[in-house]
C-alpha positions in Angstrom: 25.3 -26.2 -68.0 28.6 -25.2 -66.4 29.6 -22.9 -69.2 26.2 -21.2 -69.2 26.2 -20.6 -65.5 29.9 -19.7 -65.0 30.5 -18.1 -68.4 30.5 -14.5 -67.2 32.7 -15.5 -64.2 35.3 -17.1 -66.5 35.3 -14.0 -68.7 35.7 -11.7 -65.7 38.5 -13.9 -64.4 40.5 -13.7 -67.6 40.1 -9.9 -67.7 40.9 -9.5 -64.0 44.0 -11.6 -64.1 45.2 -9.9 -67.2 44.6 -6.5 -65.6 46.6 -7.6 -62.5 49.5 -8.6 -64.6 49.5 -5.3 -66.5 49.1 -3.4 -63.3 51.9 -5.1 -61.5 53.8 -8.3 -62.4 53.5 -12.1 -61.8 53.4 -11.5 -58.0 50.3 -9.2 -58.5 48.8 -12.0 -60.7 49.4 -14.5 -57.9 47.9 -12.2 -55.2 44.7 -11.7 -57.3 44.4 -15.4 -57.8 44.8 -16.1 -54.1 42.3 -13.4 -53.2 39.8 -14.9 -55.7 40.2 -18.3 -54.1 40.0 -16.7 -50.6 36.7 -14.9 -51.5 35.2 -18.1 -53.0 36.2 -20.3 -50.0 35.0 -17.8 -47.4 31.7 -17.2 -49.2 30.9 -20.7 -50.2 28.5 -21.1 -47.2 27.1 -17.7 -48.3 26.3 -19.2 -51.7 24.6 -22.2 -50.0 22.5 -19.9 -47.8 21.7 -17.7 -50.8 20.6 -20.7 -52.9 18.4 -22.0 -50.1 16.5 -18.7 -50.1 16.8 -17.8 -53.7 15.0 -21.0 -54.8 11.8 -19.8 -53.0 11.7 -16.5 -55.0 10.1 -16.1 -58.4 12.1 -15.4 -61.6 11.7 -11.6 -61.3 13.3 -11.4 -57.8 16.0 -13.9 -58.7 17.0 -11.5 -61.6 17.0 -8.5 -59.2 19.3 -10.4 -56.8 21.6 -11.5 -59.6 21.8 -8.0 -61.2 21.3 -5.2 -58.7 22.7 -7.5 -56.0 25.9 -8.1 -58.0 26.4 -4.3 -58.4 26.0 -3.9 -54.6 28.3 -6.9 -53.9 31.1 -6.2 -56.4 31.2 -2.4 -56.6 29.8 -1.5 -53.2 31.4 -4.0 -50.8 34.5 -5.1 -52.7 35.6 -1.8 -54.2 34.2 1.1 -52.1 34.3 -0.6 -48.7 38.1 -1.2 -48.7 38.6 2.5 -49.5 36.3 3.5 -46.6 38.2 1.3 -44.2 41.5 2.8 -45.1 40.1 6.3 -45.1 38.6 6.0 -41.7 41.6 4.2 -40.2 44.2 6.5 -41.7 42.0 9.6 -41.1 42.1 10.8 -44.7 39.4 11.5 -47.3 38.2 8.6 -49.6 39.3 10.5 -52.7 42.7 11.1 -51.2 42.9 7.4 -50.3 42.2 6.4 -53.9 44.7 8.9 -55.3 47.4 7.7 -52.9 46.7 4.1 -53.8 47.1 4.8 -57.5 49.7 7.5 -57.6 51.8 7.3 -54.4 51.9 3.7 -53.3 54.8 4.2 -50.9 52.9 6.8 -48.8 49.7 4.8 -49.1 51.5 1.7 -48.0 52.8 3.6 -45.0 49.4 4.9 -44.1 47.9 1.4 -44.3 50.8 0.0 -42.2 50.2 2.7 -39.5 46.5 1.9 -39.6 47.0 -1.9 -39.6 46.6 -2.4 -35.8 43.1 -0.8 -35.9 42.1 -2.6 -39.1 43.4 -6.0 -37.8 41.7 -5.6 -34.4 38.4 -4.5 -36.0 38.4 -7.2 -38.6 39.8 -9.9 -36.3 37.0 -9.4 -33.8 34.3 -9.4 -36.4 35.6 -12.7 -37.9 36.2 -14.2 -34.5 32.6 -13.6 -33.5 31.4 -15.3 -36.7 33.6 -18.4 -36.0 32.7 -18.5 -32.3 28.9 -18.3 -32.9 29.3 -21.1 -35.4 31.4 -23.4 -33.3 29.4 -22.9 -30.1 26.1 -23.9 -31.8 25.0 -27.5 -31.5 24.6 -29.0 -34.9 23.2 -32.4 -36.1 26.1 -32.8 -38.5 29.6 -32.4 -37.0 32.9 -32.4 -38.9 35.5 -32.5 -36.2 33.2 -34.2 -33.7 35.9 -34.6 -31.0 36.2 -30.8 -30.9 32.7 -29.6 -31.8 30.8 -31.8 -29.3 32.3 -30.2 -26.1 32.3 -26.7 -27.6 28.6 -27.1 -28.5 27.9 -28.0 -24.8 29.8 -24.9 -23.7 27.8 -22.9 -26.2 24.6 -23.3 -24.1 26.0 -20.6 -21.8 24.5 -17.3 -22.9 26.8 -14.6 -24.4 29.7 -17.0 -24.3 30.9 -16.0 -27.8 31.1 -12.3 -26.8 32.8 -13.1 -23.5 35.5 -15.2 -25.2 36.0 -12.6 -28.0 36.4 -9.8 -25.4 38.9 -11.8 -23.4 40.9 -12.4 -26.6 40.8 -8.7 -27.4 42.0 -7.7 -23.9 44.9 -10.1 -24.1 45.8 -8.8 -27.6 45.8 -5.1 -26.4 47.7 -6.0 -23.2 50.3 -7.9 -25.4 50.8 -4.8 -27.5 51.3 -2.6 -24.4 53.7 -5.2 -22.8 55.8 -5.5 -25.9 56.1 -1.8 -26.2 57.1 -1.5 -22.5 59.8 -4.2 -22.9 61.3 -2.3 -25.8 61.3 1.0 -24.0 58.5 2.5 -26.1 55.4 4.3 -25.0 52.6 2.9 -27.1 49.6 3.5 -24.9 47.7 5.0 -27.8 48.4 1.9 -29.9 47.0 -0.4 -27.2 44.0 1.8 -26.8 43.5 1.9 -30.5 43.5 -1.9 -30.6 41.0 -2.1 -27.8 38.6 0.5 -29.2 38.8 -0.9 -32.8 38.1 -4.4 -31.5 35.1 -3.3 -29.6 33.8 -1.5 -32.7 34.3 -4.7 -34.6 32.2 -6.6 -32.0 29.5 -3.9 -32.2 29.4 -4.0 -36.0 29.0 -7.8 -35.9 26.1 -7.4 -33.5 24.4 -4.8 -35.6 24.8 -6.9 -38.8 23.5 -10.0 -36.9 20.6 -8.0 -35.5 19.6 -6.7 -39.0 19.8 -10.2 -40.4 17.7 -11.6 -37.6 15.1 -8.8 -38.1 14.8 -9.4 -41.8 14.6 -13.2 -41.2 11.8 -12.7 -38.7 9.9 -10.4 -41.0 10.3 -13.0 -43.8 8.8 -15.7 -41.5 5.9 -13.4 -40.6 5.2 -12.7 -44.2 5.2 -16.4 -45.1 2.9 -17.2 -42.2 0.5 -14.4 -43.2 0.5 -15.6 -46.8 -0.3 -19.1 -45.8 -3.1 -18.0 -43.5 -4.5 -15.8 -46.3 -4.5 -18.7 -48.7 -6.3 -21.0 -46.2 -9.0 -18.3 -45.5 -9.5 -17.7 -49.2 -9.9 -21.4 -49.9 -12.5 -21.8 -47.1 -14.5 -18.8 -48.3 -14.3 -19.7 -51.9 -12.6 -16.4 -52.8 -9.7 -16.2 -55.3 -6.3 -16.6 -53.6 -4.3 -13.4 -53.7 -0.9 -15.0 -53.6 0.9 -12.7 -56.0 0.8 -9.6 -53.8 1.8 -11.5 -50.7 4.5 -13.4 -52.5 5.8 -10.1 -53.9 6.0 -8.6 -50.4 7.6 -11.7 -48.9 10.1 -11.8 -51.8 11.0 -8.1 -51.1 11.9 -9.1 -47.5 13.8 -12.1 -48.9 15.8 -9.7 -51.1 16.6 -7.4 -48.2 17.6 -10.3 -46.0 19.9 -11.7 -48.7 21.6 -8.3 -49.2 22.3 -8.1 -45.4 23.6 -11.6 -45.4 25.7 -11.0 -48.5 27.1 -7.8 -47.0 28.2 -9.5 -43.9 29.8 -12.4 -45.7 31.6 -10.1 -48.2 32.9 -8.1 -45.2 34.7 -11.3 -44.2 36.4 -11.4 -47.5 37.3 -7.7 -47.4 38.8 -7.9 -43.9 40.5 -11.2 -44.7 42.1 -9.6 -47.8 43.9 -7.1 -45.6 45.8 -10.0 -44.2 47.1 -10.8 -47.7 47.7 -7.4 -49.4 47.3 -3.7 -48.8 47.1 -2.8 -52.5 43.5 -1.6 -53.0 43.6 -2.3 -56.8 44.6 -5.9 -56.4 42.1 -6.3 -53.6 39.2 -5.0 -55.7 40.2 -7.2 -58.6 40.6 -10.4 -56.6 37.4 -9.9 -54.4 35.4 -8.8 -57.5 36.3 -11.9 -59.4 35.5 -14.0 -56.3 32.1 -12.3 -55.9 31.2 -13.2 -59.5 31.9 -16.9 -58.8 29.9 -16.8 -55.6 26.9 -15.5 -57.5 27.4 -18.0 -60.3 27.7 -20.8 -57.7 24.5 -19.7 -56.1 22.7 -20.1 -59.4 24.4 -23.4 -60.0 23.3 -24.8 -56.6 19.7 -23.7 -57.2 19.6 -25.3 -60.6 21.3 -28.5 -59.6 19.6 -28.9 -56.3 22.7 -30.3 -54.6 22.9 -28.0 -51.6 23.4 -30.8 -49.1 25.8 -33.0 -51.0 29.0 -31.8 -49.4 27.9 -31.1 -45.8 31.3 -30.2 -44.3 32.1 -27.4 -46.6 30.3 -24.9 -44.4 32.4 -26.1 -41.5 35.6 -25.7 -43.5 34.6 -22.1 -44.4 34.0 -21.2 -40.8 37.2 -22.8 -39.6 39.0 -20.7 -42.3 37.3 -17.6 -40.9 38.5 -18.5 -37.4 42.0 -19.0 -38.7 42.0 -15.6 -40.4 40.6 -14.0 -37.3 43.5 -15.4 -35.2 46.1 -14.4 -37.9 44.8 -10.9 -38.1 45.1 -10.4 -34.4 48.6 -11.9 -34.4 49.6 -9.5 -37.2 48.9 -6.6 -34.8 52.3 -7.4 -33.3 54.0 -9.8 -35.6 54.5 -10.1 -39.4 53.1 -13.2 -41.1 53.8 -14.1 -44.8 50.8 -13.3 -46.9 51.0 -16.5 -49.0 50.7 -18.6 -45.8 47.8 -16.6 -44.7 46.0 -17.0 -48.0 46.6 -20.7 -48.4 45.3 -21.7 -44.9 41.7 -21.1 -46.0 42.2 -23.0 -49.2 43.7 -26.0 -47.3 40.8 -26.0 -44.8 38.2 -25.9 -47.6 39.9 -28.7 -49.5 40.1 -30.8 -46.3 36.4 -30.2 -45.6 35.5 -31.1 -49.2 37.6 -34.3 -49.0 35.9 -35.2 -45.7 32.5 -34.6 -47.3 33.4 -37.0 -50.2 34.5 -39.7 -47.7 31.3 -39.2 -45.7 29.2 -39.7 -48.8 31.1 -42.9 -49.7 30.6 -44.3 -46.2 26.9 -43.5 -46.3 26.5 -45.4 -49.6 28.1 -48.5 -47.9 26.5 -48.4 -44.5 22.8 -49.2 -43.7 20.3 -46.5 -44.0 19.9 -44.2 -41.0 23.5 -44.7 -39.8 25.3 -41.5 -38.7 28.7 -40.7 -40.2 31.0 -38.1 -38.7 34.6 -37.2 -39.6 
């Protein structure tokens, strides 16, 4: 079962790691491995969400999602998107960005370094909004209850996530300006760049969230219309035309999944910039990770164990929050890329361990008892 589901992912992993070693050295090998783990850890909750929707779709649309969807996820978001980010930030053409990445790594590295404040501000704000929206929402299951309970109460205030994120952004931009002034430099442009890029990150998050909500609403409307049509057909004795309605609903499911997948893969791409600026290693690591996320989605659907480890989604979002903070910090200070990469792994491992402990406690306690970490 495992080999059948993850076979292609294992094969891609072997080829990708070998390519990383040939391209660079053992350090490149390690960076690709960390990026792969990062992508899987950040996108685990994506796999859970995907599996919950995918199991409602028929075999045809499942194949579409796992074939066309893989092409969009791996080649579109993990390969093309990092090039676009660098090209826009460094104000060069995409082709030139690729050529520099492959042929003139020193100049490319310098361009990325110069563009890092805008990349970090943009990505840090996007990731921070995802974390804040998660942590301010009241949930039945809480991992770190001592922290999540009071934050959920605060979350009842409208637009709190956006307000907190904007305050963090203003502080970050003011810190850049203050540091520059203390060192006798004039970096008004840099502070302004951080502020503008952060606002664009916030806007991007809102657009992606709006599109996701739109497709989710359309999906619910289609499901309601399908149910009503089936009820009317049964009452009138007419044949139920569920195929057409299911096909239309499945189409909206597919669009919704692609928007969700794009937003989650954006997390991985932005997080990858905190680990490496090498576009080849980034594409290899995130591409391998994307394959595992797809395989994991299929595995969860076939096994039907979506709710077994309930804290993993929490761990993934805490990892996103940590990456957001680290990206904003790297606007002004340098942080070791290995530390950055391993924080997410530690949080995911911790949440998995907490889930296992919770499951054991539930087996021992009377039915209906609530168990929180």
